[in-house]
C-alpha atoms as one frame of an Amber mdcrd trajectory, in Angstrom:
protein
 117.928  34.440 122.528 119.323  37.540 120.875 118.229  36.340 117.429 114.740
  35.661 118.756 114.569  39.177 120.204 115.670  40.623 116.839 112.984  38.648
 114.998 110.317  39.730 117.495 111.414  43.355 117.177 110.923  43.194 113.396
 107.385  41.792 113.663 104.824  44.581 113.972 102.502  43.658 116.834  99.680
  45.960 115.717  99.421  44.152 112.402  99.264  40.791 114.196  96.527  42.032
 116.507  94.239  42.743 113.537  95.331  40.003 111.117  92.590  37.711 109.833
  94.981  34.783 109.433  95.956  34.962 113.097  92.300  35.217 114.080  91.344
  32.153 112.024  94.331  30.197 113.362  93.360  31.014 116.959  89.701  30.106
 116.280  90.736  26.731 114.882  93.122  26.173 117.797  90.437  27.103 120.350
  87.880  24.782 118.724  90.456  21.993 118.542  91.276  22.461 122.240  87.590
  22.464 123.220  86.959  19.275 121.242  90.096  17.660 122.656  89.132  18.534
 126.251  85.556  17.357 125.735  86.738  14.107 124.151  89.039  13.523 127.127
  86.068  14.312 129.429  88.058  17.168 130.960  85.049  19.418 131.439  86.899
  21.569 133.972  89.207  22.781 131.190  86.261  23.365 128.832  84.463  25.449
 131.443  87.683  27.286 132.350  88.291  28.203 128.717  84.735  29.466 128.268
  84.729  31.473 131.504  88.106  33.072 130.776  86.889  33.948 127.264  83.731
  35.571 128.598  85.633  37.474 131.267  88.196  38.698 128.730  85.403  40.004
 126.512  84.676  42.579 129.228  88.258  43.883 129.082  88.998  43.697 125.358
  86.919  43.691 122.190  89.755  42.196 120.130  88.898  38.551 119.488  92.554
  37.626 118.995  93.366  38.791 122.525  90.313  37.027 123.965  91.105  33.691
 122.306  94.836  33.860 123.038  94.295  34.594 126.734  91.598  31.913 127.076
  93.813  29.266 125.445  96.887  30.355 127.415  95.217  30.479 130.825  93.530
  27.131 130.292  96.831  25.583 129.249  98.659  27.052 132.234  96.022  25.921
 134.717  95.653  22.482 133.161  99.254  21.428 132.604 101.374  23.464 134.988
  99.286  22.688 138.068 100.817  19.193 138.116 104.340  20.628 138.152 103.478
  23.146 140.878 102.067  20.450 143.101 105.011  18.082 142.672 107.683  20.789
 142.948 108.605  20.103 146.583 108.626  16.324 146.231 112.374  15.839 145.710
 112.855  14.176 149.106 110.002  11.821 148.392 112.004  10.264 145.531 114.886
   9.416 147.874 112.515   7.913 150.403 110.836   5.980 147.609 114.160   4.485
 146.513 114.920   3.369 150.079 111.516   1.781 150.446 112.010   0.020 147.087
 115.219  -1.569 148.416 113.414  -2.682 151.568 110.559  -4.135 149.556 113.038
  -6.074 147.383 114.468  -7.701 150.528 110.974  -8.513 151.735 110.040 -10.160
 148.434 112.924 -12.616 148.726 111.648 -13.607 152.153 108.105 -13.904 150.866
 108.961 -16.355 148.082 109.404 -19.058 150.670 106.002 -18.254 152.084 104.348
 -18.333 148.636 104.346 -22.127 148.513 102.272 -22.206 151.663  99.942 -19.618
 150.241  99.218 -21.689 147.096  96.977 -23.939 149.117  95.234 -20.900 150.526
  94.579 -19.651 146.975  92.383 -22.650 146.265  90.068 -21.615 149.072  90.065
 -18.021 147.840  88.984 -19.235 144.389  85.962 -20.827 146.032  85.131 -17.619
 147.872  85.429 -15.577 144.669  82.955 -17.935 143.001  80.589 -17.414 145.943
  80.926 -13.648 145.684  80.230 -13.809 141.944  77.046 -15.752 142.636  76.029
 -13.197 145.276  76.595 -10.371 142.789  74.460 -12.179 140.207  71.707 -12.588
 142.791  71.916  -8.879 143.639  71.650  -7.983 139.946  68.636 -10.268 139.574
  66.980  -8.648 142.606  67.607  -5.181 141.144  66.094  -6.244 137.823  63.044
  -7.664 139.595  62.650  -4.446 141.586  62.869  -2.370 138.395  60.275  -4.633
 136.742  57.922  -4.190 139.711  58.436  -0.417 139.585  57.631  -0.415 135.878
  54.441  -2.348 136.500  53.259   0.107 139.141  54.182   3.029 136.880  52.214
   1.405 134.042  49.156   1.089 136.269  49.483   4.752 137.227  49.811   5.642
 133.546  46.636   3.704 132.732  44.750   5.605 135.454  45.935   8.922 134.039
  44.982   7.814 130.543  41.487   6.850 131.705  41.045  10.206 133.450  42.112
  12.012 130.274  39.617  10.008 128.204  36.764  10.756 130.599  37.730  14.436
 130.509  37.611  14.355 126.710  34.153  12.760 126.827  32.963  15.552 129.129
  34.449  18.241 126.883  32.965  16.762 123.684  29.423  18.194 124.195  30.904
  21.622 124.921  32.894  21.470 121.717  29.822  20.545 119.652  27.901  23.468
 121.203  30.783  25.809 120.349  30.837  24.517 116.772  27.113  25.090 116.319
  27.455  28.589 117.784  30.253  29.392 115.346  28.211  28.036 112.427  25.220
  30.186 113.435  27.458  33.231 113.822  28.933  32.664 110.361  25.423  32.187
 108.937  24.228  35.493 110.450  27.407  37.185 109.247  26.730  36.073 105.692
  23.130  37.342 105.926  24.386  40.733 107.112  26.850  40.925 104.231  24.127
  40.125 101.699  21.768  42.711 103.175  24.451  45.392 103.137
């Protein structure tokens, strides 16, 4: 510990706070952590890191401080919360060992009963086959319902398409009138230019 304190005393903290190498290392580490959390679908940690970074930007303009605090807080909240929750569970281990001994005694008694249960397993295999068939029927019903919904949506889409086409047919004469007006306006504009 003393040697670590001596090494830390020799390192100038102000130079580290404004060092580009440290900044780039922290940027790479922060990006790596974000990608790692997103890949693990741990979006709580991603959001925590972003929120802590934004909040730190209000207190400090130094990007090294912002990134270091965001990474550190996210790490502390993500990995140390498990230890904090399980800290008072020492007695649970002892109780778990006792229950494991009791369950071992029960398993020896149950081995004799297993032979009788083998015949019961044959009937359960039949019931599992029935449940699989019921699930397949449910899936088929869902597919049929989706197909029916698609058909009704398609009919609604065709109605909308027809209404759009009729609207375009009604607008077409107005567009031709506007085009002729523009052509006349251009024609009169050219006449005015020639006369001037």
